[in-house]
N, C-alpha and C positions, 0 to 999 in steps of 0.2 A: 444588423449583423450580429450573429450569435457568438457569445463567448461560452465555452463549454467546460464543465467540471466533470472529470472522470473519476469514479470511485468504484471500489470493489463491493459487491452487494452481499458477500459471504465472509469467510474468514481470511481473505486474501488469496493470492495464488490463482486468481480467476483467469489469468491470461491477459492482463492489462497491457503488457509490453507490445504485443502485436497490434492491438486496437489503438493504443496511444501513438504508436509509430505511424499508423495510417492517418490518424487525425493530425499529427504533428507536421506531416507533409503539407497539409492545407493551412495550418495555423501560421501566424507570424511570430507568435510568442508562446513559449511553453514554460509553465511555472510549477515548481514543487512547493507545497504549502504546509506539510507536516511530516513527521517521522524523521528518520536518520538513515544511516547506512546499514540498517538491519533489514531493509526491504529492497530486493533487487529485481531487475527484470532483464530479459535478453531480447535484443533487437537483431534482426538479420536484414541487412541492406546490401543489395548487389553482391550477395554471396558472402559478405563479411559479417562476422558475429561480434556484437558489442554487448558486454555485460556491464550494466550501469547500476549504481547503488545510490549515490547522492545526486549525481548530475541529472538534470531533466532530459527527457528523450530528444528534445529538439537540438541538443548539442551536436549530434552526429550528422545534422543536415545543414547545408550551406544557407546563409542568409536568414537564419532564425535566431531570435534572441532567447536565451535560456536564463531563467531567474530562480534562485534559491531564496524562498521567502523567510520572513521572521519566525514563522511557526516551525521551521526545520531546526533540528539540533545537529551541529556540524562537528565531526572529528576532523580538525584541520589537516592532520597528517594523512588520514584516509582519503580526504578530498584531493590533496596534492598528488597522492599515489594514483588515484583514479584518473585525474587529468593527464598524468604522464602515460598511463596505460593507453588511453584512447589517442593521445598525440603520437604514440609509437605506432598506432594503426592508421596514421595519416590524417587525423582530425585536428584542425586548428582550433585552439582555445585561447581567446584573448579578451580584452575588456570590451570588445565590440559585440561578442556573442555570449558572454557570461557575466551575470550580475549577481552579487550576494548581498542580502540585506545586512546593513550595518547593525541591525537589532537582533540578528540570529544568535542563539546561545551555543556555546562550545561544549563539546564532549572532551573531557580531559582524562589522562591516564588513571587517575584515582576513581573516576566514574566506572571505568571498565573493571577495575579491581573490585569495587564495591558490588557490582553486578555479579561477578563470579563468586565472591564471598557469600552473598545472600543465597544464590541458587544452590551452592554446595551445602550450605547449612540447613536449607529447607527440606532436604530429603524427599519424601513422598509428596510433600506440599509445595514443591517447586512450581513456578509459573510456566517455565519453558521458554525463557527469554533467549535471545541470540548472544547474550553475554558481551554486548558491544558498548555497554554503558548508557544506553538510550534512557532507561527509566531514571537512574540517578541524576542524569543531566536535566531531565524535565523537573525532577524534584527540586533541584537547586534553582531552576528558573522560577518556579512557583514560590520557593522560599526566599526569593529576592537576594540571593547571594551568588548568582551565576556570573561567569565571565562571558561577555558578549563580544562579537567581532569588533565593535567600536572601542572596546577596552584595550585592544592591542596597539592603539595609536600612541599611548603614553606609558612609559615605563613606571612613572610615579603612581599613576592610577592603577596600573596592572598589579603593582606590588600591594597596594591596599586591598584590591579585590581578591587577590590570592590569600591574603591574611584572613579575610572574612570567610571565604569558602573552606579553607583548610582548618580553621578553628572548629567548624562544624564536623568535617570529615574525620579529623584526627581524634576528636572526642569519641566518635563512634568506633573508630579503628582500635582505640585503646580499650574500649569496653569489650571488643571482640578478640582482644589479645593479639592484634596485628601491629606491625611496625608503623611508626609515625611516618607520614608522607612528607618528604622534605621539599621546601618551596623553591630554593635557589636554582636547582637544575631545571625544574619545570619552567620557571620564569625565563631562564636563559634560552630554553628550547622554544618557548612561545615567541620571544623577541626575534629569534632567528627565522621562524616561519612567518612572522607577522607581515612582512612586505609582500609575500607571495599570496596572502589572503586579502590584505587591505586594498590591493590594486583593483580588485573586482567589486569592492563594497561601495554602496551608496544607499540613499533612502528609497527603498523599493516602492513604497506607497506613492511617492512622487513620480517615479518612472511609469508605474501602471496608469496613473492619471494622464500622463503625457501620451502614452500609447493609446488609451481610450479616445482621446481627442483626435488622434490621427486615424481612428477607425481601424485599428489593427485587430486581427482575429487572435483571441487569447485562449489558450488551452491550459486549464488548471489540472495538474496531474497528482492524484492522490496515491498514497502508499498504504499497504495492508488492506484490510476490508472493514466494513461497517461493524461487523460482529466483534471486532477487536477494539472498537471505540471505548475510551476510558469511561464514558458516561452511559453509553447505550449498548455496549457489548456484553459478553459473558464474563463479567467482573467476578473475581479479580484476575481471571485468565485472559487478560487484554493487553494491549500496548499502552503506552503512557501519554498518548496524545488523542485528540479528537479526529477521527477519520471520516466523519460525515461530511457531506458536501458543503454545509454552511461554514465549516472551518476554513474553506478556501478564502473566505473574506477576512476572517481574523488572522489567518496565517500569512497574509500578504499585505493587508492594509487597504483593501479596496472595499467599496460599498457593495451591499447585496444587489444593487441594480446593475452591477457589472456582470452578474451571472444570468445567462438566458436559458441554459439547458443543462440538465444533469443526466449523464449517461452512466448507467450501472452495469459494470462488467459482471457477468453471471455465468458460472460454469454449469453445464448440463447435468452434472452430478455435484456432489459436495466433497470438499477436502478440508482438512485442518492440520496444521503443523503445531507441535508442542502439546502442552497439557490442556485440560479443560473439557467441559461438557460437549457432547457431539451426539445428538439424539438419533441420527440416521446412520451412524457408523456401522460399517460391515466388517466384522472380524472373521471373515471367511474367504473362500476362494474367489467369490465375486469381487470383494474388496481388493484382493491381491491383483485380480485381473484389471480392474480400473487403474490401480497404481502402475502396473506394468505398461498398459496401453497408453496411459496418459503421461507417462514419464514423470511421475509425481515425486520429484526431489527438488528441494529449495535451490534457487539461483545463488544465494549468498552462502547458505550454511550446508547445502547438500543433504539436509535432514529429510528423511522419508516422511511423506505426508500420509495422514490417516484418510481413508476414503469411505464414502457412503452414498446413499441415494440422494437425489435432489430433494431438498427440504423447502417446499413451497411456503410453509408457514413462516419460516425465518426470512425468506426473500421478500414475501409480502410485507413483513414487518419493517425490514430495512428500507424498502421502497417508500413507505410512509414516513419513516424517521428522517430520511435523507432527501425527500422530495424528488425522487428519481422520475424523469420523464420518459426515458426509453432504456431498453436493455440490449446489450450486445451479448448474445448467447454464444459461449465458446465450447470447444471440445465435444461437439455433437458426435463426431466420428469415433470417439472412444467407446461409445455405446453400441457400435455396429454389430458386434458378435453376440449380443445378449438375447436370450429367448424371451425374457420378460424384463420390463423396466418399471420400477416403483417410484412414486412421488409421494412424499409426505404431505397430507392435506389437513391433518388434525393431530392433536396430542391427547394422551390420556394421562391424568395426574391423580393419583389416589382414587382411582375408579371413576373419575369425572372427566368428560371431554372438555378441552379448552382449545381456543383458536389463536393463541399467541404464546411466545416464549416468556415465562415468568422471570422476574428480575432476580429472584433468589437462586444462588448457585445450588443450594440444597435441592430445590424443586427442579432445577434444570437437569440435575443428575438422575432424578427419579422419573422424569417424563418418558412415556413410551410413544413412539410414532404410530400414527394410523395411516396406512398407505392406500393409494389408488394404483391399480396395476394396469400397465399398458403392454400391448403386444410388441415384441421386438421386431425390427425390420430385417435383420439378418442379411443385409445388403450393404456393400461399401458406399459410404457417403463421402469418403475422403476426396477432397478436391472439387466437390460440387459448388457451382457458382450461381445457380438459379434455383429458387425454391420449388419451381414446378418440376425440377429433375429429381427431387428427393422422393424416396419411397413414401407411400401414403401414411404408413405407420409412424414414420419420422415426423411428417407434417402434423399428424394428430397429436403427437407428444409436444411439439413446439407450441401449437396453438392452445393446448391445454395449459401449458405453463403461462402463456400470455393471459389467458382468461382468469386463471387462479390468482396470479400475483397482482393483476390490475395495472400493468404497464405494457406499452407496446414494445414488441421485439423489433429493434431497428436493424439488426444484422445477425447472421448466424455464421460462426466460424467452423470450417470443416477440415482444417489441418493447421499446423503451425505456420505454414506459408501465408504471407500477407494477401496474396492474390486469391487464395482459396477462401473466399468470404462471400456469403449471400447478402447483398446490400438491399435492404428494404427501404430505409430512409437515411439520408445523410444529415446528421445533427447540425452541421455548419450551413445547410441549405434550407432548413425549415423556416 
C-alpha cells in the first residue's frame, strides 16, 4: 500500500490544493510536515470553498485523520482562528480528526514583529517574506530557545522558556532601537490558549507507527515548493524550512520506509512570488496574460505572482533532489491562447552553456535561459478529461516536458475544478 508525499517542484503555487484534495479523498490520513501559516491553498468541495493555511487538507473530509507534524511552526492564535473559520462552514474539528505534534514549535508575537522589522530595514535587499514570523520561529527552534506545544503544559516551565527566548530577542530589539517585549502579558495569553491547543497534542511519531501497522493510507502534504528549500532553493530568497520530500520523514518522525511515492506538482509555466532570481520571468504582455488567465494571486497574501515560461532545467533539478516519481501537471489550459510556447532547456552563464541552476545567487541572477519553442494549440483544453481529446500540439508539449525532466506525468489538470483532470496513473494504486 502506497504512502505518498506531495511536493511542489517549482517555487510553490503550483496548484497543490486541487491535487491534494483529490488524493485526500482516497487517503485515511493527511499530514503537514513543514512550513507554517504562510502557505495556503484553496479547496472546493461540493460547491463550498475552504481556504486552509495550517490545517491539512483532510480536515474538510469526514472520517479522515489530519496531523500537524513536529516540522511545522504553529501560530496558536492563527490556528484557533482557522479552526473556527471552517467550523463556521460546517466542518467538525475535534480530537478524533485533528492531531498536533507535542514537539511542534510555536510562532509568537515577537517573531512576527521581528519578521516585519527585518523586512522593513532590508530595503532593496528584502527577501519577500509573508511577515508572519515563520523565519524567526525556525531560527529559535535551531537556536534551542523555542517554545514548543509541550511547554504549554506547565506554567513554571513556560516561564523559564520565555525568559530564555526573550533574553535573545530583547537584546536584538534593543540594538535596533525597538521597545523591550514584555513577558507577563504573553505568558498570560499563552496559558489562556493552552487548553485549546493541548487537547489535540500527542506524540505524532507514535501515532504514525500505529497507523502504519493498521495499513492506513497516508498522504504527506508539503507547503511551498522545492526551489524555496532552505538548503536546495534559490538561497537566500527561500523559506526557512526544508521543503523537499525527505523532510516528510524528519517533519513527522516516521522512517524513510514509510514513503513509497513522491508526487511533484508542476505548473505548465512558471511563477514566483516575492523577491529572488527567476531566469524565465516574462516582464511583458505574455507574462501579464499568464497572470490574468492563471489568476496568479496568493491564497494567503493576495500578492501578485511573477510569471514566466516553463523552466525544464529547474524542474529536472528538483526532481533529482526530491526523488520525484511522478508529475501532476497543472494549469495547462492557461496556455490555450498562445501562438508559441517556450520551454527553457539550458542556461547560458558568462558565455558558457550549463545544464543546472548554480548555487550562487550572483550566478543565478546572471544566467540567461535557452529556449525550445513549441507551436501553440490555439484550442480550448479547459475541462478536457482524456488525453486523446487534447490537441496534438498540447500533447507534444506535455510529452516533451516528460522526456526532458525525466519523470512520468501522472495527471494533467485542465481547470481549477477537481473533475477536470486527465488521470494517467493513480499514485495510490501503483
